[in-house]
C-alpha positions in Angstrom: -7.6 -30.7 0.5 -5.4 -31.5 -2.5 -7.0 -29.1 -4.8 -4.2 -26.7 -6.3 -4.4 -22.9 -5.4 -4.0 -20.3 -7.9 -2.0 -17.3 -6.2 -2.3 -13.6 -7.2 0.4 -11.4 -5.8 -0.2 -7.6 -5.2 2.8 -5.3 -4.4 3.4 -1.7 -3.4 1.4 0.7 -6.0 -0.8 -2.0 -7.2 -3.9 0.1 -6.8 -2.2 3.2 -8.3 -3.5 2.1 -11.9 -6.7 0.4 -10.8 -8.7 3.6 -11.1 -8.8 6.7 -13.1 -10.4 8.9 -10.3 -9.2 9.6 -6.9 -6.2 7.5 -6.7 -3.4 7.6 -4.0 -0.1 9.4 -4.9 2.6 7.1 -5.8 6.1 6.9 -4.4 7.9 9.7 -2.9 4.5 12.0 -3.3 2.8 9.6 -0.9 5.1 10.5 2.2 3.6 14.2 2.3 0.0 13.1 2.2 0.8 10.4 5.0 2.3 13.1 7.2 -0.5 15.5 6.8 -2.9 12.6 7.7 -0.8 11.5 10.7 1.3 14.3 11.9 2.0 12.4 15.2 3.3 9.5 13.3 4.6 9.9 9.7 5.1 13.6 10.2 7.2 13.2 13.4 9.7 11.0 11.9 13.2 12.4 12.4 14.2 14.5 9.2 16.6 11.8 7.9 13.8 9.3 7.6 11.5 12.0 6.0 14.4 12.9 3.5 14.6 9.1 2.7 10.7 8.6 2.2 10.7 11.8 0.0 13.5 11.0 -2.2 12.9 10.3 -5.8 11.8 6.6 -6.1 12.7 6.4 -2.5 9.5 5.5 -0.6 9.9 1.7 -0.9 13.6 1.7 -0.3 13.0 3.9 2.9 10.2 1.6 4.2 12.6 -1.3 3.7 15.5 0.5 5.5 13.1 1.5 8.3 12.1 -1.9 9.1 15.5 -3.4 8.5 17.0 -0.8 10.9 15.0 -2.2 13.7 12.3 0.5 13.8 9.0 -0.6 15.0 6.9 -0.1 11.6 3.4 -1.4 12.7 2.3 2.1 14.0 3.1 3.5 10.6 1.7 0.6 8.6 -1.7 1.0 10.7 -1.7 4.9 9.9 -0.9 4.0 6.2 -3.8 1.5 6.2 -6.2 4.2 8.0 -5.1 6.7 5.2 -6.1 4.6 2.4 -9.2 3.3 3.8 -10.6 6.7 4.8 -9.5 8.7 1.9 -9.8 6.6 -1.4 -13.1 4.9 -2.4 -13.4 2.0 -5.0 -15.1 3.5 -8.1 -17.6 1.5 -10.4 -14.7 1.3 -13.0 -12.0 0.1 -10.8 -10.1 -2.7 -12.2 -10.0 -4.7 -8.9 -13.9 -4.9 -9.1 -13.4 -6.2 -12.5 -10.9 -8.6 -11.6 -12.8 -10.2 -8.5 -16.0 -10.1 -10.4 -14.3 -12.2 -13.2 -12.7 -14.3 -10.5 -15.7 -15.0 -8.2 -16.4 -18.3 -9.5 -12.9 -19.5 -8.7 -12.5 -17.8 -5.5 -12.4 -21.2 -3.2 -9.0 -22.0 -5.1 -7.4 -18.5 -4.9 -4.8 -17.2 -2.5 -4.3 -13.3 -2.5 -0.9 -12.1 -1.2 0.5 -8.9 -0.8 4.4 -8.4 -0.7 4.0 -4.9 1.0 6.4 -4.4 3.8 6.8 -7.9 4.8 
């Protein structure tokens, strides 16, 4: 109570440079993997949405537009979480491991925030 909090913000693509082995694709290359992982969800999106997600530098903009259009994005978000959880493992040299190891003595005053698709 009354202690200041330090905030660490993470955004889309933050994990891309965190490791040198088995990293997820970034940007428009991510859509094809998601569609293969979840053909009934990502793979079944109407062609117009698929095109938007696959446009150069379009994935983040497409996700924002999808949510803003009133589409129910939760199933796609859950599918994306499943994809990342099932397919990618954190290696010993991962920068997230180093970051949290270095911060462990301060963990009680940290707030971790993700700006992904809010």
